[in-house]
C-alpha positions as CSV (number, residue, x, y, z in Angstrom):
1,X,-1.2,19.8,-10.5
2,X,1.0,17.2,-12.0
3,X,0.0,13.5,-11.8
4,X,2.1,11.6,-9.3
5,X,4.3,8.8,-10.7
6,X,5.0,5.7,-8.5
7,X,8.6,4.9,-7.7
8,X,7.9,2.2,-5.2
9,X,5.9,0.9,-2.2
10,X,7.9,0.5,1.0
11,X,6.3,-2.0,3.3
12,X,7.7,-2.7,6.8
13,X,6.7,-6.4,7.3
14,X,7.6,-6.3,10.9
15,X,5.2,-3.4,11.6
16,X,2.3,-4.9,9.6
17,X,-0.2,-6.7,11.7
18,X,-2.3,-7.9,8.8
19,X,-5.4,-6.0,9.6
20,X,-6.3,-5.5,5.9
21,X,-7.3,-1.9,6.2
22,X,-4.9,-0.9,3.5
23,X,-6.2,-3.6,1.2
24,X,-9.8,-2.5,1.8
25,X,-9.2,1.2,1.1
26,X,-7.1,0.7,-2.1
27,X,-9.4,1.8,-5.0
28,X,-7.4,-0.2,-7.6
29,X,-6.9,-3.4,-5.6
30,X,-3.1,-3.0,-5.7
31,X,-2.6,-4.6,-2.3
32,X,-3.4,-8.1,-0.9
33,X,-2.5,-10.1,2.2
34,X,-0.1,-12.9,1.8
35,X,-0.2,-16.4,3.4
36,X,1.2,-14.9,6.6
37,X,-1.4,-12.1,6.7
38,X,1.2,-9.4,5.8
39,X,0.4,-6.8,3.1
40,X,2.1,-7.2,-0.3
41,X,1.9,-5.3,-3.6
42,X,0.3,-7.5,-6.3
43,X,-0.5,-4.9,-9.0
44,X,2.0,-2.1,-8.8
45,X,1.3,-0.9,-12.3
46,X,-2.3,-0.2,-11.3
47,X,-1.3,2.1,-8.4
48,X,-2.7,5.7,-8.8
49,X,-0.6,7.0,-5.9
50,X,-3.6,8.1,-3.9
51,X,-1.7,7.1,-0.8
52,X,-4.9,5.8,0.9
53,X,-3.0,2.8,2.1
54,X,-0.3,5.0,3.7
55,X,-2.9,7.3,5.3
56,X,-5.1,4.5,6.7
57,X,-2.4,2.1,8.0
58,X,-2.7,2.3,11.8
59,X,0.9,0.9,12.1
60,X,2.6,3.2,9.6
61,X,3.8,0.1,7.8
62,X,3.3,1.4,4.2
63,X,5.0,4.3,2.4
64,X,4.2,5.2,-1.2
65,X,7.3,6.8,-2.8
66,X,6.5,9.0,-5.8
67,X,8.4,11.2,-8.3
């Protein structure tokens, strides 16, 4: 199986309630909560495209787009 390559993270700020579940499950600490308790990508180059954030987000606010 070919290794996935990150194109981008799509984050719907309106849907994000700032629960931090995605931040907690990210194995590479790519995500963080901003001052408004909304998720943001802080280390995109470290993303391994495991999609744990996308799978665990209860509000479907994150999408990981890969090649």
